[in-house]
C-alpha positions in Angstrom: 91.4 -9.6 -50.9 90.2 -9.2 -54.5 86.4 -9.0 -54.9 86.3 -11.8 -57.4 87.8 -14.2 -54.8 85.2 -13.2 -52.2 82.3 -13.5 -54.6 83.5 -16.9 -55.9 83.8 -18.0 -52.3 80.3 -16.8 -51.6 78.9 -18.8 -54.5 80.8 -21.9 -53.4 79.6 -21.5 -49.9 76.0 -21.1 -51.1 76.2 -24.3 -53.1 77.7 -26.3 -50.3 75.2 -24.9 -47.8 72.2 -25.7 -49.9 73.7 -29.2 -50.4 73.8 -29.7 -46.7 70.3 -28.4 -46.3 69.1 -30.8 -49.1 70.8 -33.7 -47.5 69.1 -33.1 -44.2 65.9 -34.4 -45.9 65.2 -38.1 -46.0 64.5 -38.4 -49.7 67.7 -36.6 -50.8 69.8 -38.5 -48.1 68.5 -41.7 -49.6 69.4 -40.6 -53.1 73.0 -39.8 -52.0 73.7 -42.4 -49.3 71.3 -45.2 -50.3 69.6 -47.3 -47.6 71.9 -45.9 -44.8 69.6 -44.4 -42.1 69.7 -40.7 -41.5 70.4 -39.9 -37.8 68.6 -37.1 -36.0 71.9 -35.7 -34.8 73.1 -35.6 -38.4 70.0 -33.8 -39.5 70.5 -31.1 -36.8 74.2 -30.8 -37.7 73.5 -30.5 -41.5 70.8 -27.9 -40.9 73.0 -25.9 -38.6 75.9 -26.0 -41.0 73.7 -25.1 -43.9 72.1 -22.1 -42.2 75.5 -20.9 -40.9 77.0 -21.3 -44.4 74.2 -19.1 -45.9 75.0 -16.4 -43.4 78.7 -16.7 -44.2 77.9 -16.3 -47.9 75.9 -13.2 -47.2 78.8 -11.8 -45.1 81.2 -12.4 -48.0 78.9 -10.5 -50.4 78.6 -7.7 -47.9 82.4 -7.5 -47.7 82.4 -6.8 -51.4 79.6 -4.3 -51.9 77.1 -2.1 -50.2 74.1 -3.7 -48.6 71.5 -3.3 -51.4 73.8 -4.7 -54.1 75.3 -7.4 -51.8 71.9 -8.8 -50.9 70.9 -8.9 -54.6 74.2 -10.7 -55.5 73.7 -13.1 -52.6 70.1 -13.8 -53.6 71.0 -14.4 -57.2 73.9 -16.7 -56.1 71.4 -18.5 -53.9 69.1 -19.1 -56.9 72.0 -20.4 -59.0 73.1 -22.7 -56.1 69.6 -24.0 -55.8 69.5 -24.9 -59.5 73.0 -26.5 -59.2 71.9 -28.7 -56.3 68.5 -29.6 -57.9 70.2 -30.6 -61.2 72.9 -32.6 -59.3 70.2 -34.4 -57.3 68.3 -35.1 -60.6 71.2 -36.3 -62.7 74.1 -37.4 -60.5 73.1 -37.4 -56.8 76.1 -39.5 -55.6 78.4 -36.6 -56.3 76.9 -34.9 -53.3 78.2 -37.6 -51.0 81.4 -35.6 -50.7 79.5 -33.1 -48.6 78.7 -35.7 -46.0 81.9 -37.7 -46.2 82.5 -37.0 -42.5 79.3 -39.0 -41.6 80.1 -42.5 -40.7 77.6 -45.3 -41.5 75.5 -46.2 -38.4 75.3 -49.8 -37.2 72.3 -51.6 -38.5 69.1 -50.8 -36.7 70.2 -47.7 -34.9 68.6 -45.0 -36.8 67.5 -42.0 -34.8 
C-alpha cells in the first residue's frame, strides 16, 4: 500500500481517536450532545476506542518508516489532531456528533 495512504489513514485515526477521548469528558459531551447525560459505559467505551485508535495510528506510522521517524511523524500528527479537535470544539462542536452517532439517547433520569 502506498505510504501516503497509510500516513493519511494515521492522521485520520489520530483525529477520530482524540475526538473520542475528548467526548469522554462531560464538558465536551455537553457541547456536542447537549443536555443528554453521559453514561459511564459510554465513557469507558470512548476511552478504550480512543486509546486503541492512537495505538493503531502509531502502527500505521511504523508500517511506513523506521521507528525513530515513525514516532516523530505520529507525534506531529497527534499535535495536529489535537489542534483540529480543539478548534472544532471551539467553533463548531456539533460536527463531532458524528463520532458518537452510535450512542443512543438514554431515557430521562438514567444517567450512570
